[in-house]
KOLFINU-20729 format. One record per residue (C-alpha): residue number from 1; chain; z, y negated, x negated. Coordinates in steps of 0.02 Angstrom, whole numbers, padded with zeros to 5 digits. Layout:
% residues N
NUM,A,Z,Y,X $
...
***
This chain:
% residues 62
1,A,00614,00398,-00106 $
2,A,00429,00431,-00081 $
3,A,00275,00422,-00191 $
4,A,00199,00247,-00189 $
5,A,00050,00159,-00262 $
6,A,00070,00024,-00393 $
7,A,-00003,-00105,-00274 $
8,A,00125,-00058,-00139 $
9,A,00266,-00083,-00264 $
10,A,00193,-00249,-00322 $
11,A,00184,-00308,-00142 $
12,A,00363,-00252,-00107 $
13,A,00420,-00347,-00263 $
14,A,00326,-00502,-00208 $
15,A,00223,-00514,-00367 $
16,A,00039,-00495,-00409 $
17,A,-00029,-00328,-00467 $
18,A,-00060,-00405,-00638 $
19,A,00123,-00458,-00655 $
20,A,00181,-00286,-00597 $
21,A,00067,-00205,-00725 $
22,A,00149,-00312,-00861 $
23,A,00320,-00256,-00799 $
24,A,00265,-00075,-00825 $
25,A,00220,-00114,-01005 $
26,A,00403,-00156,-01043 $
27,A,00464,-00037,-01181 $
28,A,00623,00009,-01085 $
29,A,00525,00057,-00929 $
30,A,00397,00153,-01032 $
31,A,00539,00252,-01110 $
32,A,00614,00290,-00940 $
33,A,00447,00343,-00866 $
34,A,00393,00448,-01017 $
35,A,00456,00614,-00943 $
36,A,00335,00591,-00797 $
37,A,00184,00587,-00916 $
38,A,00098,00453,-00813 $
39,A,-00080,00406,-00855 $
40,A,-00127,00225,-00880 $
41,A,-00249,00228,-00734 $
42,A,-00136,00327,-00617 $
43,A,-00125,00235,-00450 $
44,A,00005,00339,-00358 $
45,A,00176,00353,-00441 $
46,A,00289,00503,-00407 $
47,A,00453,00476,-00313 $
48,A,00561,00487,-00471 $
49,A,00460,00352,-00558 $
50,A,00467,00242,-00403 $
51,A,00657,00260,-00400 $
52,A,00674,00209,-00583 $
53,A,00562,00057,-00559 $
54,A,00644,-00001,-00397 $
55,A,00818,00016,-00469 $
56,A,00775,-00075,-00631 $
57,A,00683,-00219,-00548 $
58,A,00790,-00218,-00388 $
59,A,00644,-00195,-00269 $
60,A,00679,-00159,-00086 $
61,A,00559,-00030,-00013 $
62,A,00560,00025,00168 $
***
């Protein structure tokens, strides 16, 4: 897994950035991503966070 931007993940999921942003506000995802100490305005997500998000939302990334 590699670091990816939120917009790249939204595009891979086939949803708008706004929808993807709402997905990230889900309490379960916020709990899972808490150890990464992500900032609200952080554009690039670390590989571990990308893996959690893609597994939870079943997003295929190349």
